[in-house]
Structures are given as structure tokens and as C-alpha cells.
C-alpha positions in Angstrom: -19.3 -24.0 -12.4 -15.7 -22.1 -13.2 -12.9 -22.8 -10.9 -12.1 -23.2 -7.3 -10.8 -19.2 -7.2 -13.5 -17.6 -8.6 -15.9 -19.6 -6.0 -13.6 -18.0 -3.8 -14.0 -14.5 -5.0 -17.6 -15.4 -4.6 -17.3 -16.5 -1.4 -15.2 -13.1 -0.5 -18.3 -10.9 -1.8 -20.7 -12.6 -0.5 -19.7 -14.7 2.7 -17.2 -12.0 3.9 -19.1 -8.9 2.0 -22.6 -7.5 1.9 -22.9 -8.9 -2.1 -20.7 -8.0 -5.0 -21.4 -4.9 -6.8 -20.2 -5.2 -10.7 -16.9 -5.6 -11.0 -16.1 -6.7 -7.9 -14.9 -10.2 -8.9 -11.9 -8.2 -10.7 -11.1 -6.2 -7.8 -10.5 -9.1 -5.7 -8.9 -10.4 -8.2 -6.5 -13.8 -7.5 -6.6 -13.1 -3.8 -9.8 -13.5 -2.2 -8.0 -14.0 0.9 -5.6 -11.3 0.9 -8.8 -9.0 -0.2 -10.9 -9.6 3.3 -7.7 -9.7 5.4 -6.8 -6.0 4.1 -10.1 -4.7 5.4 -9.4 -6.1 8.8 -6.7 -3.7 9.9 -8.0 -0.6 8.1 -12.0 -0.5 9.4 -12.9 3.3 9.6 -16.5 4.6 9.9 -18.5 6.0 6.8 -18.6 9.2 6.6 -22.6 9.0 6.2 -23.0 7.7 9.5 -20.2 9.6 11.6 -21.5 12.5 13.5 -25.2 12.1 13.8 -26.5 12.6 17.1 -30.0 14.7 16.5 -32.0 12.2 18.3 -29.9 12.1 21.5 -31.1 15.8 22.0 -34.7 14.3 21.5 -34.4 12.2 23.3 -33.1 14.0 26.3 -36.5 16.1 25.5 -38.8 12.8 25.7 -37.0 11.4 29.0 -37.5 14.9 31.0 -41.0 15.0 29.4 -42.1 11.8 30.8 -41.6 13.6 34.2 -42.3 17.3 33.9 -43.3 18.3 30.3 -46.3 18.4 28.5 -47.7 15.5 26.6 -48.2 17.1 23.6 -44.2 18.2 23.5 -43.0 14.9 24.4 -45.1 13.0 21.7 -44.0 15.5 19.1 -40.4 14.9 20.2 -40.9 10.7 19.9 -42.5 11.1 16.5 -39.2 13.6 15.6 -36.8 10.8 17.2 -38.8 8.2 14.6 -38.2 11.0 11.7 -34.6 10.4 13.2 -34.5 7.0 13.0 -35.3 6.5 9.6 -33.3 9.4 8.4 -30.1 7.5 9.9 -31.1 3.6 9.4 -31.4 5.3 5.5 -27.7 6.5 5.5 -26.1 3.6 7.3 -28.1 1.7 4.4 -26.8 4.2 1.6 -22.9 3.4 3.6 -23.3 -0.3 3.2 -24.5 0.0 -0.5 -21.4 2.4 -1.5 -19.0 0.5 1.1 -15.7 -0.5 -0.5 -14.9 -2.3 2.7 -18.0 -4.9 2.8 -15.8 -7.1 5.4 -16.4 -4.4 7.9 -19.9 -3.6 7.5 -20.6 -7.4 7.9 -18.6 -7.2 11.2 -20.6 -4.1 12.0 -24.0 -6.1 11.4 -22.6 -8.9 13.5 -21.7 -7.2 16.4 -24.7 -5.2 16.4 -26.5 -8.3 16.4 -24.5 -9.6 18.9 -24.9 -6.7 21.5 -28.5 -5.8 20.0 -30.6 -3.2 21.5 -34.0 -3.0 19.3 -36.4 0.1 18.9 -39.3 -2.2 20.1 -38.2 0.3 22.9 -39.3 3.1 21.2 -37.8 5.6 23.5 -34.3 4.4 22.0 -35.2 5.2 18.3 -33.5 8.2 17.9 -30.5 6.9 19.5 -29.4 3.1 18.0 -27.4 4.3 15.1 -25.7 6.2 17.5 -25.1 3.5 20.1 -24.1 1.1 16.7 -21.1 4.2 15.9 -20.0 4.9 19.0 -20.0 1.5 20.7 -19.4 -0.9 17.6 -17.6 0.5 15.2 -15.9 2.3 17.5 -14.4 -1.0 18.8 -14.1 -3.3 15.9 -10.1 -3.1 16.0 -9.8 -3.1 20.4 -10.6 -6.0 22.2 -13.6 -7.8 23.3 -13.6 -6.3 26.8 -13.4 -2.7 25.0 -16.6 -3.3 23.1 -18.3 -5.1 26.1 -17.6 -1.7 28.1 -18.6 0.6 25.7 -22.1 -1.6 25.0 -23.0 -1.4 28.6 -22.5 1.9 29.7 -24.3 3.3 26.5 -27.5 5.5 27.3 -29.4 2.6 24.5 -28.5 -0.4 26.2 -28.6 1.4 29.6 -32.5 2.1 28.5 -33.3 -0.8 26.4 -32.3 -3.3 29.3 -33.3 -0.8 32.4 -30.0 -0.3 34.1 -31.3 2.8 34.4 -33.9 1.2 36.4 -32.0 0.2 38.7 -31.5 0.8 42.4 -28.9 -0.9 45.2 -31.3 -1.9 47.4 -28.9 -1.0 50.1 -27.8 2.4 48.2 -28.6 5.5 49.7 -30.5 6.3 46.6 -32.3 2.7 46.4 -33.8 3.4 49.8 -34.7 7.3 49.4 -36.7 6.2 46.7 -37.9 2.8 47.9 -36.3 0.8 44.5 -34.3 -2.0 44.0 -32.4 -4.7 41.9 -33.3 -4.8 37.9 -31.2 -7.5 36.4 -32.1 -7.7 32.5 -29.0 -6.1 32.1 -26.6 -8.1 34.1 -28.9 -11.3 33.2 -28.5 -10.4 29.3 -24.8 -10.0 29.6 -24.2 -13.4 31.1 -26.4 -15.3 28.7 -26.0 -13.6 25.4 -23.0 -11.2 25.6 -20.7 -13.2 27.3 -20.7 -16.7 28.9 -23.8 -17.8 26.9 -26.8 -19.9 28.1 -24.8 -22.8 29.5 -22.1 -20.6 30.3 -21.9 -22.0 33.9 -23.8 -18.9 35.6 -26.8 -19.2 38.4 -28.9 -17.1 39.8 -27.0 -15.6 42.4 -24.4 -14.9 39.9 -27.2 -12.7 38.0 -28.1 -10.5 41.0 -24.3 -10.0 42.1 -23.5 -8.9 38.1 -26.9 -6.5 38.9 -25.9 -5.2 42.3 -22.4 -4.5 41.1 -23.4 -2.6 37.7 -25.8 -0.4 40.1 -25.4 3.7 39.4 -24.3 3.0 35.7 -27.1 5.1 34.5 -27.4 8.7 33.4 -26.2 11.8 33.4 -28.6 13.6 34.9 -27.4 17.3 35.2 -27.3 16.8 31.3 -30.4 15.6 30.5 -32.0 19.0 29.4 -29.7 18.8 26.3 -28.4 15.4 26.2 -28.3 11.6 26.9 -24.9 10.8 28.4 -23.8 7.8 30.6 -22.7 8.8 34.2 -21.9 6.4 36.9 -24.1 7.8 40.2 -22.2 6.3 43.5 -25.6 7.1 45.3 -27.4 4.1 43.3 -24.7 1.7 43.7 -25.3 -1.3 46.2 -22.4 -0.7 49.0 -20.8 -3.8 49.8 -18.6 -6.7 48.9 -20.6 -9.0 46.1 -19.2 -12.5 44.8 -19.8 -13.5 41.6 -18.6 -16.9 39.8 -16.7 -17.4 42.3 -14.7 -14.5 42.8 -14.7 -11.7 45.6 -15.5 -7.8 44.2 -14.7 -5.5 47.2 -16.3 -2.5 47.4 -14.9 -0.2 44.7 -17.8 2.0 43.0 -17.6 1.6 39.1 -14.2 0.1 39.1 -16.3 -3.0 40.5 -18.3 -3.2 36.9 -15.4 -2.3 34.5 -13.3 -5.4 36.5 -16.4 -8.3 36.1 -17.0 -7.4 32.7 -13.3 -7.8 32.4 -13.3 -11.2 34.0 -16.3 -12.1 32.0 -14.4 -10.9 29.0 -11.7 -13.1 29.6 -13.6 -16.0 31.0 -13.0 -19.4 28.5 -16.6 -19.8 28.4 -16.7 -16.5 26.5 -14.7 -17.6 24.0 -16.4 -20.5 23.4 -19.7 -18.6 23.1 -18.1 -15.9 20.6 -16.5 -18.9 18.7 -19.8 -20.6 17.9 -21.5 -17.8 17.3 -18.6 -16.7 14.7 -18.7 -20.1 13.1 -22.4 -20.3 12.6 -22.4 -16.8 10.8 -19.7 -17.2 8.8 -19.3 -20.8 7.9 -22.9 -23.0 8.1 -25.9 -23.3 10.9 -24.3 -26.2 13.0 -20.4 -24.5 13.1 -18.2 -27.4 12.1 -16.0 -28.1 15.6 -12.4 -27.7 14.6 -13.2 -24.3 13.5 -15.1 -23.4 16.8 -11.8 -24.9 18.4 -9.6 -22.8 16.4 -11.5 -19.8 16.9 -11.8 -20.0 20.5 -8.1 -20.7 21.2 -7.5 -17.4 19.0 -9.5 -15.7 21.0 -8.3 -16.4 24.2 -4.6 -16.3 23.4 -5.0 -12.7 21.8 -7.1 -11.8 25.4 -10.1 -11.0 22.6 -8.3 -9.0 20.2 -10.9 -8.7 17.8 -9.1 -8.0 14.4 -6.9 -11.1 15.3 -9.8 -13.2 16.2 -11.2 -12.1 12.5 -7.9 -13.1 10.7 -8.1 -16.3 12.2 -12.0 -16.9 10.9 -10.5 -15.6 7.1 -7.8 -18.1 7.2 -9.7 -21.1 8.3 -10.3 -23.7 5.3 -14.2 -24.8 6.4 -14.8 -20.5 5.9 -14.2 -21.1 2.1 -15.6 -24.5 1.6 -18.5 -25.1 0.6 -20.4 -22.6 -1.3 -24.1 -21.6 -0.4 -24.0 -22.8 3.2 -26.0 -20.0 4.3 -29.2 -18.5 3.9 -29.4 -14.9 3.8 -31.5 -12.9 6.3 -34.1 -10.3 4.2 -31.7 -7.4 4.8 -28.8 -9.2 3.2 -31.1 -9.9 0.5 -32.1 -6.6 0.1 -28.3 -4.9 0.4 -26.9 -7.4 -1.9 -29.5 -7.2 -4.5 -29.0 -3.7 -4.1 -25.8 -3.6 -4.4 -25.5 -5.5 -7.6 -28.1 -3.8 -9.5 -26.7 0.0 -8.6 -30.5 0.7 -8.2 -30.6 3.5 -6.1 -33.6 3.7 -3.9 -35.0 6.6 -2.3 -33.5 5.9 1.3 -36.1 6.3 3.2 -38.6 4.7 0.6 -35.9 1.9 1.2 -36.0 1.2 4.7 -40.0 1.3 5.0 -39.3 -1.4 1.8 -37.6 -3.8 3.6 -40.8 -4.0 6.0 -42.2 -5.8 3.1 -39.7 -8.7 3.7 -41.0 -8.7 6.9 -37.7 -6.7 8.4 -36.7 -3.6 10.1 -33.5 -2.9 11.1 -33.0 -2.8 14.8 -36.2 -4.0 15.7 -35.3 -7.8 16.9 -37.8 -9.2 18.6 -35.8 -9.9 22.1 -32.2 -9.2 23.2 -31.2 -12.6 21.5 -30.9 -10.6 18.2 -32.3 -11.6 14.9 -31.7 -15.6 14.3 -28.8 -16.3 12.4 -30.1 -19.6 10.4 -32.1 -21.0 8.0 -34.9 -21.8 9.9 -35.5 -18.5 11.0 -36.2 -17.3 7.5 -36.2 -19.8 4.8 -40.0 -20.4 5.0 -42.5 -20.5 1.8 -43.8 -17.3 3.1 -40.3 -15.7 3.1 -39.6 -16.7 0.2 -42.7 -16.0 -2.0 -41.6 -12.3 -0.4 -38.7 -12.2 -1.5 -39.1 -13.1 -4.9 -42.4 -9.6 -4.8 -40.3 -7.3 -3.8 -37.4 -8.7 -6.0 -39.6 -8.0 -9.1 -40.7 -5.2 -7.8 -36.8 -3.9 -7.7 -36.8 -5.0 -11.5 -39.0 -3.1 -12.9 -36.6 0.2 -11.9 -33.7 -1.2 -13.9 -33.1 0.7 -16.7 -34.6 -1.6 -20.3 -31.6 -2.9 -22.1 -30.3 -4.6 -18.8 -28.8 -7.9 -19.8 -30.2 -10.1 -16.6 -27.7 -13.0 -18.2 -24.4 -10.0 -17.7 -26.0 -9.1 -14.4 -25.8 -12.7 -13.6 -22.5 -13.3 -14.0 -21.2 -10.1 -12.4 -23.4 -11.3 -9.2 -23.6 -15.2 -8.9 -20.8 -16.6 -12.0 -18.6 -18.5 -10.0 -21.1 -20.8 -8.3 -24.0 -20.5 -11.1 -25.6 -23.3 -12.0 -26.9 -24.4 -15.8 -30.3 -24.4 -14.6 -29.9 -21.1 -13.5 -28.6 -19.8 -16.1 -31.0 -21.1 -18.2 -33.9 -20.3 -16.4 -32.4 -16.1 -16.4 -31.8 -16.0 -20.3 -35.0 -17.9 -21.3 -36.9 -15.3 -19.6 -40.0 -13.7 -20.7 -38.6 -10.4 -20.5 -35.6 -8.5 -19.1 -37.1 -7.3 -15.9 -38.5 -11.1 -15.1 -34.6 -12.6 -15.6 -33.6 -9.6 -13.6 -36.1 -11.0 -10.6 -35.3 -14.7 -11.7 -31.8 -14.0 -11.0 -32.5 -12.3 -7.8 -34.7 -15.2 -6.6 -32.1 -18.0 -7.8 -30.7 -20.6 -4.9 -27.1 -18.8 -5.6 -28.9 -15.5 -4.8 -30.5 -16.5 -1.6 -27.7 -17.8 0.0 -24.2 -16.9 0.7 
């Protein structure tokens, strides 16, 4: 083992970032916390993922096609949306491999998972990356309620959790069409996005919030060319509603804005977010003191995300001990590609993740991907990583020294056993594969 400062450099690169690239320990230098803190207030959207809206028009064709167009046209547009998904997810991966702001990219991954949308609803495949740019990346420097509002108004979320299917039962549109509430988005806002499952809400609160956000749907006048949010007053449930003991008088779209702001400022939301942040960055069983600090900072700053993240970085618990978190398959693949410098064909890289039982934006439920080792550290899952690592190692230039690569990637925390195993490997490719399958590399 090396010095504590070097272990902190590893923590900065592996836990706060996406895994070190060769030379990144030198960039981090003797101020690992400063290196991480410097990224919080300078978050920018990578050029690789900017201004990508090709899937939006395709989705509009599918949505309108369900009502009017030929089946073959709809199928062609749906296939084209899948191609857009692969292309744009590839660009996202490339941005993360190249990023000099890996903490920003980790924050994007955390919040995208917290506010999950999934291509298990294929209708949104063409706009999931656009959703991440517009609702998540664009709000990293703001308050939690800004991101929450952007998420809940985005067409990807409106489709994923069916708010486009929700009609106020007593609204003119609901009565004319004979349709009523869909509670999916309201339920997940309460259970997953804000208060948490033990946050003190009831089924009556779910119904009240579902009524409050009726009318949050699509701009039907634009569907020939694009999919966009619009409040539709004719679909909004009239009258007052009572949510968590507070009465919201009839006020159209503003009811939903006020309700989400209240939920974002609720003490249960501060606790729920603090637990999730501490679980992601510290340990599967997060330390209570760290949760308490983050919870208090969230409340005191009105959910100002840079302030909360700064408090996280300054926690002593987040720097000790190393290797407390098991990487999920995406983190593993990105960190391996960053370290080795292999530049895969983007489409093959995205599809290659399926060999690790993982696809981007493909969580099995609105709860997102699990953030604990129990979900990923199965014998079968580890074996798939070993096989994937060996295939990657075979793509490395001959003559690559696996020990030098190990020093560049896990040197500060590498055990004597891992160093001996890599050193004694039968070939350079075997040594690289053993490095990528080592306990130190599989964890962060």
C-alpha cells in the first residue's frame, strides 16, 4: 500500500469519478478533494451529447402513427428510434470515456438513475438521451426542485409513467372521452423521487397529486413534427385538492408547480435523498452521521445541489475506507475502457454491455438500477466480467505492461497478492484481464 494521500487520489478518481485514465493520479496531485470540488461549480454539457434531437421527430411520427398512419410507417419510425438510441447512447459513453470532469458524469449517472426512465417502454427510446441532457444535465447546478419540475414535465417521463394517459375525471376532456386518472407518475413522485416509501404519504395523497398534475401532457398542436410538453387546461381536474394536509386551490398548472416545490422542500425528501447519496458514495449501509449532515445541508440550502454535493465531498466518511462499493456493470466497463484507452466502436460498445447483463436506460422498474453489491456481485455476474475483461485485454497493443497499467489504475490500493498475480501472468493479455478482474478494480 502507498500513502493515505495516494489512497485519497484513488478515491477521487474511482469513487467520485469513473475510474482513472493513465496519468490522472498526477492530475489529481496532492489535493484530491480540491480536484473533486473544482468540478462541482464548473459542470458543462459535453459536446458529444449536445443538441441531439433526432429521435424527437421520430417519436412524434410514432405517436401520431398510432392514431392515423400506416403500420409499416410506424414500424419503420420505431426501428429508426432504436438506431437513434444506440447512436446517442454511444455518444454519451464516448463523452464519459473522454471526460476531464468525471465527477460531473458520475452526478449525471446518479440523478438519471434516481429519476429513471427506461427503454423497456420502447416508445421513448429515441428521446431518453435528450431527456438526460434537458432534465438532468441542465439542472445539475440548480436546486432539486428545478430538476424535479424539469423531469416531471419532460415527454420522456410523461410517457414512461403514463401521465399522457391521465385525465381529470371531472374535467371537460375526461368527461368527453370517458377517461380518468392514471396514478403512476404521482405515485412514483412520492415514493421514489421525493418523500421515499416511508415518507408518510397515503393513497389519498397519491390520488390528490395525480389530480393536481392532470393536464401535464403533450403539445398536441406540435405532434406532426416534435414531441413537447404543454399544459392542457381541458384535461385538468377542477376544484381544490388536499395533499399532505395542505389544500391546493384551483390554479391550473401552477397547482402542480406549487405541489412539487412543497414536496422538494419536505423533510422526508431531504432524508430520502441524503440516504441515497450516502449509499452511492460511501457504503451500501450508509453511516448515520453522514446521512444527517447531508440531510441538514439539503434542508438549509433549499436543495441546492452544488451545496449538497460540496457537503458530500467534505465528509470524512466518504474518503474512508477505500473499496467499499461494488461497481455496477456500466461503471465497470467505463472504468476499464478509461484505463486501457481502448476506443471501441461506439455501437459495439453499447451492445457489448449486454454481455454484462446491462443496457443503458434499461432499468427494470421506475426504482432504477440497484445501488448495492447484492444486485451485482453474483458468481455469474463476476464470471461475465472476467470473460469481458479478457476480450478487452486481447485488443490491447502487444507489449503493454500490465503491471504499469495496474499502477496507473489501482496502484494506491493494490495488494501484494494482486501485484504478484498480475506480474506472474502467462501473457500480457492475461495480466491485463487479471488486473480488470481484481478485487481492487471491481470495487470503488
